[in-house]
C-alpha positions in Angstrom: 3.0 12.9 24.3 5.4 10.1 25.2 7.4 8.6 22.3 8.6 5.1 23.0 10.7 2.7 21.0 10.3 -0.9 22.0 12.8 -3.6 21.1 12.2 -5.9 24.1 8.5 -5.9 25.2 9.6 -7.4 28.5 11.0 -4.0 29.6 7.6 -2.2 29.6 4.3 -2.0 31.4 1.5 0.2 30.2 -1.7 1.4 31.9 -5.1 0.5 30.5 -5.3 2.0 27.0 -7.4 2.7 23.9 -5.2 2.5 20.8 -4.9 1.8 17.1 -2.2 -0.3 15.5 -0.7 -0.1 12.0 1.9 1.3 9.7 0.0 4.6 9.2 2.1 5.5 6.2 1.2 9.0 5.1 -1.0 9.8 8.1 -3.8 10.5 5.6 -7.4 11.6 6.3 -8.5 8.0 6.9 -5.7 7.6 9.5 -6.7 10.9 11.1 -10.3 9.6 11.6 -9.0 6.5 13.3 -6.6 8.5 15.6 -9.3 11.0 16.6 -11.6 8.1 17.4 -8.9 6.7 19.7 -8.5 10.0 21.4 -12.2 10.6 21.9 -13.0 7.1 23.2 -10.1 7.2 25.6 -11.2 10.5 27.0 -14.8 9.3 27.4 -13.5 6.3 29.4 -10.8 8.1 31.4 -8.1 5.9 29.8 -4.8 6.6 28.1 -4.7 6.9 24.3 -2.0 5.5 22.0 -0.9 5.0 18.4 1.2 1.9 18.0 3.2 1.7 14.8 6.3 -0.2 13.5 9.9 0.7 12.8 10.4 0.0 10.0 6.9 -0.4 8.8 6.3 -3.8 7.2 6.2 -2.4 3.6 9.8 -1.1 4.0 11.0 -4.2 5.8 9.8 -6.5 3.1 11.0 -4.2 0.2 13.6 -6.0 -2.0 15.2 -2.7 -3.1 16.1 0.8 -2.0 12.9 2.1 -3.6 10.7 1.8 -0.5 8.3 4.5 -1.7 7.2 5.7 1.8 4.8 8.5 2.2 6.2 9.5 5.6 9.5 8.8 7.3 9.5 8.0 11.1 10.7 11.5 11.8 7.9 13.0 9.7 5.4 10.8 11.4 6.5 11.9 14.9 6.5 15.5 13.8 3.0 15.5 12.4 1.4 13.4 15.2 3.0 15.6 17.8 1.7 18.7 16.1 -1.7 17.5 15.1 -3.0 15.1 17.8 -3.3 15.1 21.6 -2.2 11.4 22.1 -0.8 10.2 25.3 1.6 7.7 23.7 3.2 7.2 20.3 4.9 3.8 20.3 7.1 2.1 17.7 7.6 -1.6 17.8 10.8 -2.9 16.3 9.8 -4.9 13.2 12.1 -7.8 12.4 11.8 -11.4 11.1 10.7 -12.8 14.4 8.0 -10.2 14.7 6.9 -10.9 11.1 6.5 -14.6 11.9 4.0 -13.9 14.7 0.5 -15.2 14.0 -2.2 -12.6 14.5 -3.5 -14.5 17.5 0.0 -14.4 19.2 0.4 -10.8 18.3 -3.0 -9.9 19.9 -2.3 -11.9 23.1 1.3 -11.0 23.6 1.3 -7.4 22.6 -2.2 -5.9 22.5 -3.4 -7.7 25.7 -0.3 -8.5 27.8 1.9 -5.5 26.9 -0.5 -2.7 26.0 -3.3 -3.6 28.4 -6.0 -3.2 25.7 -9.4 -1.9 26.8 -10.4 -0.9 23.3 -8.7 -1.3 19.9 -9.7 0.9 17.0 -9.3 -0.5 13.5 -9.9 0.6 9.9 -12.5 -1.5 8.1 -10.0 -3.0 5.7 -7.1 -3.5 8.2 -5.2 -6.8 8.1 -2.4 -7.8 10.4 -0.2 -10.6 11.7 1.8 -13.2 9.6 0.7 -13.0 6.0 -1.9 -10.4 7.0 -4.3 -13.2 8.1 -5.8 -11.2 10.9 -8.8 -9.0 10.1 -11.4 -7.0 12.0 -13.7 -10.0 12.4 -10.9 -12.1 13.9 -9.9 -9.4 16.3 -13.5 -8.9 17.4 -13.7 -12.6 18.3 -10.4 -12.4 20.3 -11.7 -9.2 22.0 -14.5 -11.2 23.4 -12.1 -13.8 24.6 -9.6 -11.4 26.2 -12.0 -8.7 27.4 -11.4 -5.7 25.2 -13.7 -3.8 22.9 -13.2 -3.4 19.2 -14.3 -0.4 17.2 -14.3 -0.5 13.4 -14.0 2.8 11.6 -15.4 3.1 8.1 -13.0 3.7 5.2 -13.1 7.3 4.0 -13.9 7.8 0.3 -12.5 10.4 -2.1 -13.7 10.6 -5.7 -15.7 7.4 -5.2 -12.7 5.4 -4.2 -11.2 4.5 -0.7 -8.4 6.6 0.6 -5.5 4.2 0.9 -1.7 4.7 1.2 -1.2 2.5 -1.9 -3.6 4.7 -3.9 -1.8 7.8 -2.8 1.6 6.3 -3.9 0.3 5.6 -7.3 -1.1 9.1 -7.7 2.3 10.6 -6.6 4.0 8.6 -9.3 1.4 9.9 -11.8 2.1 13.5 -10.7 -1.5 14.1 -9.4 -0.3 16.1 -6.4 -3.5 18.1 -5.9 -5.5 15.0 -5.4 -2.7 13.5 -3.2 -2.9 16.5 -0.9 -6.7 16.4 -0.7 -6.4 12.8 0.5 -3.6 13.4 2.9 -5.1 16.6 4.3 -1.8 18.5 4.0 0.8 19.1 1.3 3.1 16.1 0.5 6.7 16.8 1.5 10.1 15.7 0.4 13.3 16.4 2.4 16.3 16.3 0.1 20.1 16.9 0.4 21.4 19.6 -1.8 24.1 18.7 -4.4 26.3 20.7 -6.7 24.8 21.2 -10.1 26.0 21.9 -13.6 25.0 25.6 -13.2 23.1 25.5 -16.5 20.0 27.1 -15.0 22.0 30.2 -14.1 23.1 30.6 -17.7 19.5 30.4 -18.8 18.4 33.1 -16.3 16.9 30.6 -13.9 19.4 29.6 -11.2 18.5 26.3 -9.5 19.3 24.4 -6.4 20.0 20.8 -7.3 19.4 17.5 -5.4 19.6 13.8 -5.9 16.5 11.8 -5.3 16.1 9.8 -2.1 13.9 6.9 -3.1 13.0 6.0 0.4 10.0 8.2 -0.1 7.6 8.2 -3.1 8.9 10.6 -5.8 6.5 12.4 -8.1 6.5 11.6 -11.8 8.8 13.6 -14.1 7.8 17.2 -14.7 7.6 20.7 -13.3 5.8 21.3 -10.0 4.8 24.2 -7.8 6.5 23.9 -4.5 7.5 25.9 -1.4 10.1 25.8 1.3 11.1 27.6 4.4 14.4 29.5 4.0 15.7 31.4 7.0 12.2 31.3 8.6 10.4 32.7 5.5 8.3 30.7 3.0 9.4 31.0 -0.6 7.5 29.5 -3.6 9.3 27.9 -6.5 9.3 25.5 -9.5 10.7 22.0 -9.0 11.8 20.0 -11.9 12.2 16.2 -11.7 13.6 14.3 -14.7 16.6 13.6 -16.8 17.1 17.0 -18.5 16.7 15.6 -22.0 17.2 19.0 -23.7 20.5 19.7 -21.9 22.1 16.3 -22.5 20.4 13.5 -20.7 21.6 12.8 -17.2 20.5 10.6 -14.2 17.1 11.4 -12.9 17.4 14.3 -10.4 15.7 17.3 -9.0 16.2 21.1 -9.5 14.4 24.0 -7.8 14.2 27.6 -8.9 12.7 29.9 -6.3 10.5 32.6 -7.8 11.1 35.6 -5.6 14.4 34.9 -4.1 16.8 37.8 -4.9 20.0 35.9 -4.0 21.6 32.5 -4.7 21.6 30.2 -1.7 23.0 26.7 -1.1 21.4 25.1 2.0 22.5 21.7 3.1 18.9 20.4 3.0 15.5 21.5 1.7 12.1 20.5 3.0 9.7 20.9 0.2 5.9 21.1 0.1 4.6 20.0 -3.3 1.3 21.4 -4.5 0.6 20.8 -8.2 2.2 19.6 -11.4 2.6 22.5 -13.9 3.5 20.3 -16.8 5.1 17.0 -17.7 8.7 16.7 -18.7 9.4 17.7 -22.3 12.2 17.7 -24.9 13.0 21.0 -26.7 14.9 21.5 -30.0 16.9 24.4 -28.5 17.7 26.1 -25.2 15.8 29.1 -26.5 12.6 27.1 -26.8 13.3 25.7 -23.3 13.7 29.2 -21.8 10.4 30.3 -23.4 8.7 27.3 -21.8 10.2 28.1 -18.4 8.9 31.6 -18.8 5.4 30.2 -19.3 6.0 27.8 -16.4 6.8 30.7 -14.1 3.7 32.6 -15.1 1.6 29.5 -14.5 3.3 29.0 -11.1 2.6 32.6 -10.0 -1.1 32.2 -11.0 -1.4 28.9 -9.2 -0.2 30.5 -5.9 -3.2 32.8 -6.1 -5.6 30.1 -7.5 -4.7 27.6 -4.7 -4.9 30.4 -2.1 -1.4 29.7 -0.8 -0.7 33.2 0.3 
């Protein structure tokens, strides 16, 4: 797969292609259906297949704060697509104000037709694009007739009687519903966080932790304790992740802590890539550290049972 970043479209020429265009934040099961449709239709016609996305995606570009709440970073998107799909091209268009001002008709003519040599465009049923999201599947079908490319509309996937959408997944992450999130994504939701020095309180309680500040570029689960795993020195370890303000131990800024369940040594990696499976409980205040430790003991027992129940090993 060729990975291409485009700042100036005048520098590129592409062969006839079948492709999909969008932010594809999360690369959830609905996106997977679209991508597999692209690959299958391209193969049937003897054409190249491509996924065309944006850097940054429009949601991040138009965000008025650091809390962009992405489901996948660009690096994660590349990693998963390269691992999961047999695409010929993964293309990132630089998204800026000039690009944002393009009407959907200009976008289709200048990019989909002239630059990407569209023979077929695959879209989700609820996909909107162009300035102020005025373009829709019906509009692109009309332009497809004008410019000579086919348009394929893929139905929206449904989970629990509601459409699978990135916005819905973000809301569920905030609510801590990670099991449902992972069902809609088709894989465990991940965070990659830089490790920071902690107060070493967990060690005194018999539960040493690795601490990290929260990077709000990605969607962060709601406060509580979660079952997670991470690869350490090539081996997967399961653990409990706490997110919150530590109300029992003297309230501090919202942060993350991880205790690995079967790690027989203390480690301090520079970064951790975490797979998050299920919330064990919400955050709680305890009247004493003794009560807190008793609850952590129960959390650990619950986590060990979940590893079996969720068939993670």
